[in-house]
C-alpha positions in Angstrom: -105.0 28.2 -33.2 -106.9 27.5 -36.4 -105.8 27.0 -40.0 -107.4 30.3 -40.9 -104.9 32.3 -38.8 -101.9 30.7 -40.6 -100.2 32.3 -43.6 -98.4 30.2 -46.2 -94.9 29.3 -45.1 -91.9 28.1 -47.1 -92.4 24.4 -47.8 -96.2 24.6 -47.6 -98.9 25.4 -50.2 -102.4 26.8 -50.0 -104.8 26.8 -52.8 -105.8 30.5 -52.4 -102.2 31.6 -51.9 -101.3 31.5 -55.6 -98.6 29.5 -57.2 -97.4 26.5 -55.1 -93.8 25.9 -54.3 -92.4 22.9 -56.1 -92.2 20.2 -53.4 -94.6 20.9 -50.5 -98.0 19.8 -49.1 -100.8 22.1 -48.1 -101.3 23.3 -44.6 -103.3 20.7 -42.6 -106.9 21.2 -41.7 -108.1 20.9 -38.1 -108.7 17.1 -38.1 -105.4 16.4 -39.9 -103.5 18.6 -37.4 -105.0 16.8 -34.4 -104.0 13.4 -35.7 -100.5 14.5 -36.7 -100.0 16.0 -33.3 -101.0 12.7 -31.6 -98.7 10.6 -33.7 -95.9 13.1 -33.0 -96.5 12.6 -29.3 -96.1 8.9 -29.6 -92.8 9.4 -31.6 -91.5 11.7 -28.8 -92.3 9.1 -26.2 -90.4 6.5 -28.2 -87.4 8.7 -28.7 -87.2 9.7 -25.1 -87.5 6.1 -23.9 -84.9 5.0 -26.5 -82.5 7.7 -25.4 -82.7 6.6 -21.8 -82.0 3.0 -22.8 -79.2 4.1 -25.1 -77.4 5.7 -22.2 -77.3 2.4 -20.4 -76.5 0.5 -23.6 -73.5 2.7 -24.6 -72.1 2.4 -21.1 -72.5 -1.3 -21.2 -70.1 -1.4 -24.2 -67.6 1.3 -23.2 -64.3 0.0 -21.9 -63.8 0.5 -18.2 -67.3 1.8 -17.6 -68.8 -1.5 -18.5 -67.3 -3.2 -15.5 -69.9 -1.6 -13.3 -72.8 -3.4 -15.0 -74.0 -7.0 -15.1 -73.1 -6.7 -18.8 -74.3 -9.8 -20.7 -78.0 -9.9 -19.7 -78.3 -6.1 -19.1 -76.8 -5.2 -22.5 -79.1 -7.6 -24.4 -82.3 -6.5 -22.8 -81.4 -2.8 -23.1 -80.4 -3.3 -26.8 -83.8 -4.9 -27.6 -85.9 -2.1 -26.1 -83.6 0.6 -27.5 -83.8 -0.7 -31.0 -87.5 -1.3 -31.0 -88.3 2.1 -29.6 -85.8 4.1 -31.8 -86.5 2.3 -35.0 -89.8 0.4 -35.0 -92.0 2.7 -32.8 -90.3 6.0 -33.8 -90.5 5.3 -37.5 -94.0 4.0 -37.3 -95.2 7.1 -35.4 -93.5 9.5 -37.9 -95.1 7.5 -40.8 -98.5 7.9 -39.0 -97.9 11.7 -38.7 -97.0 12.1 -42.3 -99.8 9.9 -43.6 -102.2 12.0 -41.5 -101.2 15.0 -43.5 -101.5 13.1 -46.8 -104.9 11.5 -46.4 -108.5 12.7 -46.8 -111.1 12.8 -44.0 -112.4 9.3 -44.8 -112.2 6.9 -41.8 -110.3 9.2 -39.5 -111.8 7.5 -36.5 -109.8 4.4 -37.4 -106.6 6.4 -37.2 -107.4 7.1 -33.5 -108.1 3.4 -32.9 -104.7 2.6 -34.6 -102.9 5.2 -32.5 -104.4 3.7 -29.3 -103.3 0.3 -30.3 -99.8 1.5 -31.1 -99.6 3.4 -27.9 -100.8 0.4 -25.8 -98.4 -1.9 -27.6 -95.5 0.4 -27.0 -96.3 0.6 -23.3 -96.5 -3.2 -23.0 -93.2 -3.6 -24.8 -91.5 -1.2 -22.4 -93.0 -2.9 -19.3 -92.0 -6.3 -20.8 -88.4 -5.4 -20.2 -89.0 -5.6 -16.5 -91.8 -8.1 -16.1 -90.7 -11.7 -17.1 -88.6 -10.5 -20.1 -87.5 -14.0 -21.0 -84.6 -14.5 -23.4 -83.4 -11.5 -25.3 -83.2 -12.5 -29.0 -81.1 -10.3 -31.2 -82.9 -11.0 -34.4 -82.4 -8.5 -37.3 -84.9 -5.7 -37.9 -87.1 -6.5 -34.9 -85.3 -7.9 -31.9 -87.5 -9.4 -29.2 -87.7 -10.4 -25.6 -89.2 -13.8 -25.5 -91.5 -13.0 -22.7 -95.4 -12.9 -22.7 -95.8 -9.2 -22.0 -93.3 -8.0 -24.5 -94.6 -10.3 -27.3 -98.2 -9.3 -26.5 -97.1 -5.6 -26.8 -95.4 -6.3 -30.1 -98.6 -8.0 -31.4 -100.9 -5.2 -30.3 -98.5 -2.6 -31.8 -98.5 -4.5 -35.1 -102.3 -4.7 -35.2 -102.6 -1.0 -34.5 -100.1 -0.1 -37.2 -101.8 -2.4 -39.6 -105.1 -0.5 -39.0 -103.3 2.8 -39.7 -101.8 1.4 -42.9 -105.2 0.2 -44.2 -106.8 3.6 -43.3 -104.0 5.5 -45.0 -104.5 3.5 -48.2 -108.3 3.8 -48.0 -108.1 7.5 -47.6 -105.2 8.2 -49.9 -105.8 11.2 -52.2 -106.3 10.7 -55.9 -103.3 11.6 -58.0 -105.0 12.4 -61.3 -104.4 15.6 -63.3 -101.1 17.5 -63.8 -98.1 16.1 -62.0 -96.6 18.7 -59.7 -94.4 18.6 -56.6 -97.3 18.1 -54.3 -98.6 15.1 -56.2 -95.0 13.6 -56.3 -94.8 13.9 -52.5 -98.2 12.5 -52.0 -97.4 9.6 -54.2 -94.2 8.9 -52.2 -96.2 8.9 -48.9 -98.8 6.6 -50.3 -96.1 4.3 -51.7 -94.5 4.1 -48.3 -97.9 2.9 -46.9 -98.0 0.2 -49.7 -94.5 -1.0 -48.6 -95.6 -1.3 -45.0 -98.7 -3.2 -46.1 -96.4 -5.6 -48.0 -94.2 -5.9 -44.9 -97.1 -6.8 -42.7 -98.3 -9.4 -45.2 -94.7 -10.9 -45.2 -94.7 -11.0 -41.4 -98.0 -12.9 -41.4 -96.8 -15.2 -44.1 -93.7 -16.0 -42.2 -95.6 -16.5 -39.0 -97.7 -19.2 -40.7 -94.8 -20.8 -42.6 -91.8 -20.8 -40.3 -91.5 -24.1 -38.3 -92.0 -23.3 -34.6 -89.6 -26.1 -33.6 -86.6 -24.2 -34.9 -84.1 -22.9 -32.4 -85.4 -19.6 -31.0 -82.8 -17.3 -32.5 -83.2 -18.9 -35.9 -87.0 -18.8 -35.7 -87.2 -15.0 -35.0 -84.4 -14.3 -37.6 -86.4 -16.0 -40.3 -89.8 -14.6 -39.0 -88.7 -11.0 -39.4 -86.3 -11.2 -42.4 -88.7 -10.7 -45.3 -91.0 -8.2 -43.7 -88.0 -6.4 -42.2 -86.5 -5.8 -45.6 -89.9 -4.5 -46.9 -90.0 -2.0 -44.1 -86.7 -0.6 -45.2 -88.2 0.3 -48.5 -91.0 2.2 -46.7 -88.5 4.1 -44.5 -86.4 5.0 -47.5 -89.4 6.4 -49.4 -90.3 8.5 -46.4 -86.7 9.8 -46.3 -86.7 10.7 -50.0 -90.0 12.5 -49.7 -88.7 14.5 -46.7 -85.4 15.3 -48.4 -87.3 17.0 -51.3 -89.7 18.7 -48.9 -86.9 20.0 -46.6 -84.9 21.3 -49.6 -87.9 23.3 -50.6 -88.4 24.5 -47.1 -84.8 25.8 -47.0 -85.6 28.1 -49.9 -83.9 26.0 -52.6 -85.3 24.9 -55.9 -84.8 21.3 -56.7 -83.5 20.8 -60.3 -85.7 17.7 -60.7 -89.0 17.8 -62.4 -92.0 16.4 -60.4 -92.6 13.9 -63.1 -89.0 12.5 -62.8 -89.3 12.6 -59.0 -92.5 10.6 -59.1 -90.9 8.1 -61.4 -87.9 7.7 -59.1 -90.3 7.1 -56.1 -92.2 4.6 -58.2 -89.0 2.8 -58.9 -88.4 2.5 -55.1 -91.9 1.2 -54.7 -91.6 -1.4 -57.5 -88.5 -2.9 -55.8 -90.6 -4.0 -52.8 -92.6 -6.3 -55.1 -89.6 -8.7 -54.9 -90.9 -9.5 -51.4 -94.0 -11.5 -52.3 -92.1 -13.1 -55.2 -89.5 -14.4 -52.7 -92.3 -16.0 -50.7 -93.8 -17.6 -53.8 -90.5 -18.7 -55.4 -88.7 -20.2 -52.3 -89.5 -21.7 -49.0 -89.0 -19.2 -46.1 -86.3 -21.3 -44.5 -84.1 -21.6 -47.6 -80.9 -19.6 -48.4 -82.4 -18.6 -51.7 -85.3 -16.9 -50.0 -83.0 -15.0 -47.7 -80.6 -14.0 -50.4 -83.4 -12.7 -52.7 -84.5 -10.2 -50.0 -80.9 -9.1 -49.5 -80.4 -8.7 -53.3 -83.6 -6.6 -53.6 -82.6 -4.2 -50.9 -79.0 -3.9 -52.0 -79.7 -3.2 -55.7 -83.3 -2.3 -56.1 -83.6 -0.1 -52.9 -80.8 2.2 -53.9 -81.7 3.0 -57.5 -83.7 6.0 -56.6 -81.5 7.4 -53.9 -78.5 8.6 -55.9 -80.5 10.8 -58.4 -82.5 12.4 -55.6 -79.3 12.9 -53.6 -77.6 14.6 -56.5 -80.6 16.8 -57.2 -80.8 17.9 -53.5 -77.0 18.7 -53.4 -77.2 20.8 -56.5 -80.2 22.6 -55.0 -78.4 23.4 -51.7 -75.1 24.5 -53.2 -76.3 28.0 -54.3 -77.8 28.8 -50.9 -75.9 31.6 -49.2 -78.2 32.8 -46.4 -80.8 31.0 -44.3 -83.6 32.4 -42.2 -83.3 31.5 -38.5 -86.1 29.0 -38.7 -84.4 27.3 -41.7 -81.1 26.6 -40.1 -82.3 23.5 -38.1 -83.9 22.2 -41.2 -80.7 22.6 -43.3 -78.6 21.0 -40.6 -80.9 18.0 -40.3 -81.0 17.6 -44.1 -77.2 17.8 -44.6 -76.5 15.4 -41.6 -79.2 13.0 -42.8 -77.6 12.8 -46.3 -74.1 12.4 -44.9 -75.0 9.7 -42.4 -77.0 7.7 -44.9 -74.2 7.9 -47.5 -71.7 6.7 -44.9 -74.0 3.8 -44.0 -74.2 2.8 -47.7 -70.5 2.9 -48.2 -69.8 0.9 -45.1 -72.4 -1.7 -46.3 -70.1 -2.4 -49.3 -67.2 -3.0 -46.9 -68.8 -5.7 -44.7 -67.1 -9.0 -44.4 -67.8 -11.4 -41.6 -70.0 -11.1 -38.5 -68.4 -8.1 -36.8 -69.4 -4.6 -35.7 -69.1 -3.2 -39.3 -72.7 -4.5 -39.7 -74.2 -2.3 -37.0 -72.0 0.6 -38.3 -73.7 0.1 -41.7 -77.3 0.1 -40.4 -76.7 2.8 -37.8 -75.6 5.1 -40.6 -78.7 4.3 -42.7 -81.1 4.3 -39.9 -79.8 7.6 -38.4 -79.9 9.1 -41.9 -83.7 8.4 -41.9 -84.0 9.6 -38.3 -82.3 12.9 -39.0 -84.6 13.5 -42.0 -87.6 12.9 -39.8 -86.3 15.2 -37.1 -86.0 17.9 -39.7 -89.5 17.5 -41.0 -90.8 17.6 -37.4 -89.1 21.0 -37.0 -90.6 22.2 -40.2 -94.1 21.0 -39.4 -94.3 22.4 -35.8 -95.8 25.8 -36.9 -98.3 24.0 -39.1 -99.4 21.8 -36.2 -100.1 24.9 -34.1 -96.8 25.1 -32.2 -93.8 27.5 -32.4 -91.0 27.1 -34.9 -87.8 25.8 -33.2 -85.5 28.7 -32.5 -82.2 29.3 -30.7 -78.8 27.8 -30.7 -80.1 24.5 -29.2 -82.3 23.9 -32.3 -79.5 24.9 -34.7 -76.8 22.7 -33.1 -79.0 19.7 -32.2 -78.9 17.9 -35.6 -75.1 18.5 -35.8 -74.5 17.1 -32.3 -76.7 14.1 -33.0 -75.1 13.6 -36.5 -71.5 14.1 -35.5 -72.0 11.8 -32.4 -73.5 9.1 -34.6 -70.6 9.5 -37.2 -68.1 9.0 -34.4 -70.1 6.0 -33.2 -70.0 4.3 -36.6 -66.4 5.2 -37.2 -65.5 3.5 -33.9 -67.5 0.5 -35.0 -65.8 0.3 -38.4 -62.4 0.7 -36.8 -63.1 -2.1 -34.3 -64.7 -4.2 -37.0 -61.4 -4.1 -38.9 -59.9 -5.9 -35.9 -62.7 -8.5 -35.9 -64.6 -7.3 -32.8 -67.9 -9.2 -32.8 -71.4 -7.6 -32.9 -74.1 -7.9 -30.3 -71.7 -8.6 -27.5 -70.4 -6.5 -24.6 -67.9 -6.4 -21.8 -65.4 -9.3 -21.6 -67.4 -11.0 -24.4 -66.0 -8.4 -26.8 -62.4 -9.7 -26.4 -60.6 -6.4 -26.8 -57.0 -7.6 -26.9 -55.1 -4.5 -28.2 -55.0 -0.8 -27.6 -56.4 -0.1 -31.1 -59.4 -2.3 -30.4 -60.0 -0.5 -27.1 -59.6 2.9 -28.8 -62.0 2.0 -31.5 -64.7 0.9 -29.0 -63.9 4.0 -26.8 -64.6 6.3 -29.8 -67.8 4.3 -30.4 -68.8 4.9 -26.8 -68.0 8.7 -26.8 -69.8 9.2 -30.1 -72.7 7.2 -28.8 -73.0 9.3 -25.7 -72.9 12.5 -27.8 -75.6 11.1 -30.1 -77.8 10.2 -27.1 -77.5 13.8 -25.9 -78.3 15.1 -29.3 -81.4 12.8 -29.5 -82.7 13.9 -26.1 -82.0 17.5 -27.1 -84.4 17.0 -30.0 -87.1 16.0 -27.6 -86.3 19.1 -25.5 -86.4 21.5 -28.5 -89.8 20.1 -29.6 -91.3 20.2 -26.2 -90.2 23.8 -25.7 -91.9 24.6 -29.0 -95.0 22.9 -27.8 -95.4 25.1 -24.7 -98.7 27.1 -24.8 -96.8 30.4 -24.6 -94.7 29.4 -27.6 -97.7 28.3 -29.5 -99.4 31.7 -28.9 -96.3 33.4 -30.1 -96.3 31.4 -33.3 -99.9 32.5 -33.9 
């Protein structure tokens, strides 16, 4: 299936097709499409693997069922692999997919090298859970298994992703001329690559500066703290770009000029510059260094979110009828905004080291994930596959979103009773029926979310079938 056989679709532009929709990118050329498909494949592998680990993880924390597992060690190893696949690898793969659609043809061979490195690193990390995994360290942002194979995989993955970031910046399109919706989206995608570059520099800086004689948990916590915060700016930028793009794809007109949208995305980018300042101003092991990253994410990272959210809501309200292929996009967009908002509100309620903390970041992370699921659905026809259709595609984002909402409500409920995070089984110390009910709701919601996540993989794989691809053509 070649680009020449495709006609312009909602949410895409084409130079010879006349006036461009407000927020959209052009249909990809052959080389862009091949790279985007490959990065999508890595993302699906990560989500499928994460879903399998999530089943075991949720069972390990669900009252009664957790008695069947060797909880403590099993829970921690499963948690590390689940988080790294569902957040680090999945987000990086989706960034690679979107950057492939944003960049020119310069240095495309390096993207294939980067993809190979990321794929090899992912495989090593997954194998590392079974081959000398070592201690499971629940560090924020990037938990690790302190074993040689897992750490080697993480390093190879980081090198591969670093190559992709450099190539994406080197091949970024020029943004001169009149500012339109396409240029605003392109700026946001390039800005997300800049944020990842800052994050990788921060990881390297910490690796050189953090004393290796620190206790293992403390060492990894400090090592990933600065770069982990910078990555959140990148994922948030991707989410905002996707929100605008999906709104357009649903047939709505965003009441936000491209110039204002670009300025808001620039504001989100500027906030990440606090990261290098934190390294220059304070030693990495100090409280001041840690707090500066937290402040930047809490105040700087959210400045662009509310105006974009309001604009998208105002755009969606007048919609009365959706085409069949738009319904999965609308569901993913609405659920993404709902979950991200819940995560933000919960973040303001955190006090102490309890399960309200994972409720906060589950809401925000799942908000980003749902947005990326929606843009995958939208991009499938442009990548040469069929559009997702049928009830499964329509209900998948709602099942995933409602399951995750139940999951975080259960965590907030239990956190109000002081249930600690990153523990399972008897270590949770569930003393009352309310605490058990809260964690039970968490478990039920988690299982529904796992089913919803795996259904996403099924829907996309069905759209990828050769027969479906020919039907789309």
